[in-house]
N, C-alpha and C positions, 0 to 999 in steps of 0.2 A: 504495499500500500503505500501512494505517496504520502512522504511524511507532511507535505502542506497540509493536504487534505484533513489528516489528526489534527493540525493545529486548526485549522479553520474550524471543525467540528467543537473542538476543545472552546474556542472564541465563543462559540455558538453557545454552548452549555452554561460560560460563563452568564453573559447576557440573559437570558431566560432566567437563572437564576435569580441575578443583583435586579431583574425588571419586579420579580414577586416580592423582593423583600425590601426595598432601598425604602419606599414610603413609610414602612414602619416607624422608622427614626423620626419623620418629618410631620407626624401627622398634625401636631400643634401648628406648625409653619402653614400645612395646605387648611387647616381650619380658618386659620387667620387669615390667609389671601381670599381664599374663594368665600370665605363669609358664612360658613357651616360650622356646625358641631363639632366637637371629637368624633363624638361616635358616627355621625354622617360621612367624617374623616376616614372610621374604621370601616366603612362599607368596599372602601377601593381596596381593601387587601382581600375582603370575602366575595369581591366580584372576579377577582382573577382568580381566585381557587377554585370559586365553583365552576370558570368558565373550563378549566383545567380538568377538574374532577367529573366534570358532566361531557362537557363537550370531545375532550381527548379520546376517552374510547370509543364513541360512535365512531370518529372520524377516522379513528386508526383502523376499526372494524371495516367501514366501510371502503377503503383505500388500500386493502390486503396486498391487492394486484397490481398496482401503481410502481412503477419503478420508484426504488428509495431516493434516485438522484432526484427527480421531478419533484418527491414528493416535499423532502427535506427544503429545496429552494422553493417550493410555493409556500410552506410552514412558515419561513422565514420572511416569505414577502407580506403574507400575513402579519406577522410581528412587526414588521418594518413600516407597514401602513398604518397599525394601530397604534405604533410609537409617536409618529410623526403627527399623526392628526391628534393623539393628546396633548402635545408641544403647541399646538393651534388652538384648542380646544380649552373653556372654560368656564362652561355651564356644568352644573354638576351631574343631568341624567348622560351628558354626553361622556362626562369622566369615567361614568360607573358602568356605560356602553361600553366603554374602548378598554377597559382595564377587563373587560369580560373577552373581548376579543383578544388582548393579549394573551390571557390564559390558555386559549385554545391555542393560540400558534406557538407558544411556549410548550406547551403540553406534546401536539405532535410532534415538535422539532426532537424534543429530548427522547420522546419513546422510539421515535425512528433512526434516531442518530445512534442511541444503544443496540437497537435491533440492528441495523445495518453493519455494526463492527464486524461480529464473527464472518461476515461474508466478504468483508473487505482485509481483515489480518490474518496471516498465519496462525498456527494452533497456539505457537509458543511464545506470540505475543502481544496474545490477546489479551493476558491478564495486564500487563503493563499500560495497554491502552484502554481499558476499563477504567484502569487507576488514573490516569491522565484526565479521564473526562471527568469523574467524580471529583478529583480534586480539585478541578474549576468551579465542580457547584458548591463545594464545600466553601472556597474561597469566597465566593458570592455570596452565600449565607453569614462568613465573617464581615466580609468587607461592604455587603449593601447597605444595612442602616448608617455606619459610619462615613463612609462615601457619599450617601445621601446628606448627611445632614453637612458634610462639608460645599457641596454643591448648592444646598440651599443657602447657605452662609456666603460662601463665596461668587453665587454666580445668581441661578434662579432653580426652585425644585424643579419647575417646568421645563429645564436646559437638560436635564437626566432623561428625558424621551426624545430629544434631539438626539444625542449621543447615543441611546439606544438603537434609536431607527439607522443613524449612520453606520453604525456596527455591524446591525443585520444585514444591510443592502452589500456590506465587506464580504461579509463571510455567506452570502447567498450567492455572488460571484464569485468568491472562491469555490463554494460545491459543483458550480454548473462547470466553472473552467479546469478542475483538477477531479473531481471524483468519477469515478466509472460508473458506467450505466448498469446498475445492482437490480437485478429483479425483485418485484416484491414475494409478500409471503405468502403458503399455502391458504386459503380462507378459514379461518376458525369461525363457528358460529357463536352468537349469544347465549344458544341453549347450552354449549361444551361448557363455555366461561362462566355461567352462572352454576354448572351441575356440582362444581364442587363445593357450594355452599353447605348441600346437602348432609356434609360430613361434621359433628358437632365440635369437634376439637378446633375446626377450622373455621369454621362459625364463630364460635366462641373467639377466638384470635383475633379474626377482623373486627370483631365489635369493641374487646379491648384495645385495636390499633387505633380507630373511630374516636371510641373515648379519650384515647390518651391525646391523639391529635388536637381535639376539641378544645379539652381543659389547658394545654400550653397557648392554642392561640387566642383564647379568652382574654388571657395574662400578657401574652408577648404581644398582640397588637396594640395593647394601653398600655405597655412596660414601661414608652420614653417620658409620656403623661405622669404613671405612677413615680418615676425617677423624683422627676422635678416636683411635683404639685405635693407628695405626700411624703416623700424620703428627704426632701430638700436638697435634691442635686443640682449644683448651680448649671444652667444652661451650657457654658463657655467649657464644661469638663462634661457633655452626656456623650458627643462624640468620639472620645478618645475612652469613657465607660464603656460604650456599646463594643467598642473595637477589642477592649482588654476580654470582656464577657464572649465575645465571639470566638476570639482564639482560644479562651479556656474551654467552651463549649467542644472546639474543633478537637482540641486533646482528648476531652473525655471521652468524644468517640469514637476516636482511635483507641484508645486503652479499653473502652467498652465493650470492642469488639475483639479485642484479644483476649480478655477473662472472659467472653461468652462461650470463646472457643476451649476455656480450662474448664471453665464450672458448670458448663451449659445455660444456655439462654435464658431458663426460665428463674436462674439466680440473680441475674443480674436485672432484667426486667422486675422481678418484685422488689429487690433492695432500690433499685432506682423508684419505684412508683411509692415505697415506703416512706425514702428521704423526701421526694417531692412533696407527698403529702406533710410531715411533719414541716416543711419549710414552708409552705401554702398558709398551712396554720397559724404558724407565728408572725407571717410577713406583715399584715394588718398589727398585730400589737407592735411591732418593731416601729413602723410607722407611726403610729400612737406615741410610743415612747421617745421618738425624735421630736414630733411637734410639741411634746408637755415637756423638752427639756429633761427629760429623766433616763435620757440613752442619746446616742450619737449615731450620725449617718453610718458610720464604719457600722454598727450593728445590723443596721436595716439590710445596708449593701451585701454582709456575710451571708446574711438568709436569702437574700436574692442569689447570689452566688451557688448556695448550695444547689439552690432549688433548678439553677439553669444547668449545672453541671449532671445532676442525679436523671433528669429527662436527656440531653446530650448524650448521656452513656448508655441508657435503655433503649436509643434508636436503633441502632445496628445489631444489638441485640434481637428485636420484635422481626427484624427482616431477617436475621438467621435462623429464628425458629419455625415462622415457617417454610422455609428452605428444606430443615429439618423433618418436618411434621408429613411436608408434600413434596418429597424430591420429584417425582414424577409429572407434578404438575407445576412446577417454581416459575415458570414463565407466567401461568395465568394468573396463580395467586400473587407475584409479585406485581403484578399488573393491576390487578384487583386494589391491593393494598394501597399503592402509589393514589389511586383515584380516590380510596375512603381517605387517606391522610389529607388529601387538598378538599375533599369535601368535609372534614373536620376542621381545618382549618377556617372554610366559609361558615360552618356551624359557630364555634368559638368566637369568630370576629362579628358575628350577627348578634348573639348573644349577650358580647361584651358589650358593646352599643347599647343592646337594649338596657342593659344595667345602667351605664352612664347618663344613659336619659333619666330614664327614671330616680336616679339616686344624685345626678349632678355631681359624682366624683366617681373616681376608678379606685380608693383605697380600699373596699371590700371586694373587688376582685380576684385576687387568690384567693378569697375564703368561696366563691363560685366557682375556679378552678379546681379547688378541694373538690367539692362535690363529682367532676367529672373524674379526677384522678382515682378516688374509693372506686368508683363503677368500674373503671378502666381496672384494678387492680382486683375485682373479684369477678370481672369476667376473664381475665387473666388466669386467675387459679380455679376455674371451672375448665378454661381448654387446657391446662396443665393436668388437670386429675381424668379430662377426657382421653387426651393423648397418650397417658400412662396407660389407662384402662384398653386401650386399643394395642398400643405395643408397647410393653415397658423398659425395651430398652432405647426405644426415642423418647416417649414423655417420660424423662428420668427424673422428673421435680427438679429441686435443686441439687442434685448429686452432677457430680463432674460426669462427661462420657465417657464411654468405654475406650 
């Protein structure tokens, strides 16, 4: 495979990940400039995720026979058009609709790019190519919020869309120039894709993943307002704080995958969700301590860090768990899980917005997120029990794999 096309696909992966998360750090700025509430600004996150979750599986299924080169170019064109139109739009309805368009374009691009790699790479280099692309996505999740803040402070938050549109067009031209004409896949009907939901361990596991994502998004979407308004973090320190938290989360994700290999995914998931629940229970208490001068900002940040590290470590363990319990259907299961994770982001963002509108504060969002974490833990324990009953050597609970 031409090394240049790998670089192009990797850059596209970075752009799609960045587009999803960059707005999280600048919700207060968007709210102010667009004349909308924080809750309404938060729905920009929900619109992207809903477009990704709903539109991607439908379009990917309908275009399975289409050349991967043509499909990637089409997805990038849609993404670029949505970005450039977002730069020129200032109406709230248009902003929401275009975020959904971006979500669909990003989802089709990412799914198609990852699916095309095995046809582009020799087997002995496939793992490194996959790692390169996913590292780009991880870098986007780390840099999205702080870079979005920096762009908003130094230029304008709309300028982010101009850069995304230009970058997507560049990648599209690169794909058309360097990528060979790879054939599409054999069709897989919706019935076959959803047939796996009839397996109790998997169904409970996917519910765990949906609730996990919903709870994280409920707080994460409004995390910057929580840091500034309730923990008292200065606006000038927000970008650096988000960058450091993102870097810590990336390290935790890396370590969580390694620990899952040694102890088994259920061990990491249960411990991660437990730490998350404890941190979420304490977070509003820490915020009250800060506001009442009975504690300091450091205490509130320490609890927030514990929450973020815990959920970051659990993410690769959840993915590994699905591969272990359904190895024969791994691609279908991971595709369903990706859609559910984004659907969870939409659910969490909408729920967080409704709570912010109803209470005029985000101080108690951690307790709402706690409810999702406990429900996710319950679904996870049910899934592990079902997996253990079906195949004791696979569903080994909290024990290390053989």
